[in-house]
N, C-alpha and C positions, 0 to 999 in steps of 0.2 A: 231461622229459628228465633222464638217470638218472646225475647227480653220479660217483657211484662206477663207473659204466662209463664215463664216459667219459674220467675219471680213469688205471681201469687201461687201456686202449685210449691215453692220450696217454703213461704213464711206458712201456708195451711198446715202442711204436714208438719214443721217445725213445733208450730205452737199445739198442734194435736197430739204430739210425742210428749211434749213438757209433759210431766208426772204420770204418766201413764202407768201401765202393769208392768211392761217390756221396761222402758225406764227404770221403774224399781226393782228389778229381777234384775238388772244389769249391772246397777249400784252394788248391788248383793254379793253378787259373782265376784264384781271388782275387791270388794270389804272380804271378803273371805278370802281373798288371794290377792293380797298388795302387790308381791313381785313378780303376777302375771294381769299386768293390767292390758300390756301390750295383746296377749290372746282374747282376753276377754273384750277388748274394742276390735278387732280383726273379725273376730266371730258374732257381737252383735251387729256390726256392721256389715257385715256378711248378708247377715240373717234378715235385714234390712231390707237389701240391696236386693235379694232373692224374692221377699212377699213382695216390694216393691212392683217386681218386672212379675210376676204373676199376675198382679191384680192391673197391669195394664193391659197385657195379653188377655186378658178375660175381660177387663173393662172392652176391649177392639174389639172383641166375639162377640159380645154381649151390645154395641152400641151398634152393631149392622142387624143385628135384627127387633130389637125395640127401638124406639125412639127414647128423644133424648129428657123432653118432657116426665114420661113414663118412668125410664130412668131416677130421674129427679125425685117423684114422688115415690118411688118404692125406697133409696135409697134416706127420705124425711120419714118416710114411716117405719124405718128398720131403726136408726137412729133414737126415732120416739120409744120404738117398744124397748129398745136395749136400757133405754132409759128409766122408764116406766118397773121393767124386771129389776134391774138392782136397786130401785127405792123399794118395790115391794119385798123382796124376795128377803129383808135385812131387818 
């Protein structure tokens, strides 16, 4: 196991998830049902694990067909497009 890569992935995902819509929704669910903190945690954690597993599988399949540099460009263009869309729609 490459600990540097694992640490980089953990830190990147952790920072990216801070304050995003998923985290805010989870906080709202926990706030609506304070006695149900464990089920909210388990459901949110399970959803994140499932979406991450899907991302890893799709990433593996796509990287077998498309080069790494093309993927980086596509990801960068996608992030910029989403940012512009977010700024321009409101």
